C-alpha positions, 0 to 999 in steps of 0.5 A, a space after each residue: 512495472 515492478 519485479 519481485 522475486 523474478 515476477 513482474 508486477 503491473 501496478 494499479 493506480 493505487 499501487 503506483 501512488 503508494 510506490 511514488 510516496 514510499 521514498 519520502 514516507 508520504 501518507 497515501 489516503 485512498 478513498 475520500 469518504 469521511 468516517 461517520 455513523 451514517 456510512 453506507 457500504 463502500 465507505 471507510 469502514 473496514 467491514 465494507 472493504 470487500 465493496 471497495 474497487 481497484 482504486 482502493 486495493 493494494 496487493 500485499 506483495 507490492 507492500 512487501 517489495 517496498 519494505 524489502 528495498 525494491 525502491 530507493 529512499 529519497 535523498 534526506 528522507 525516511 522511506 515508509 509505507 503509510 497507507 490509509 483507507 486501502 484494502 490489502 489483498 493476497 498473501 505474501 510472506 516476509 517473516 525471515 526478511 530483514 526489515 529496513 523500513 517502517 510502515 503504518 
């Protein structure tokens, strides 16, 4: 469970993967379907993101919590949000916040 702005967030499996990977900047790949011409709904095309389930969904507020320092970096590591194949849901503002980490 994560606390952001006084709210407790229960993390999904996809969010927990991102949370664990953040401290070392490790890439989190959600979904295992290769990108290709013959894709069907639900594969890696962003246009099909609405068909992706919770295993590929990450809330924006979880990403913002990480970027604003909710998790400590690993020793000798550069923390980063590196996420591929995810559907990011919700809205969260951090325009006036100081950025201390990177994301790709």
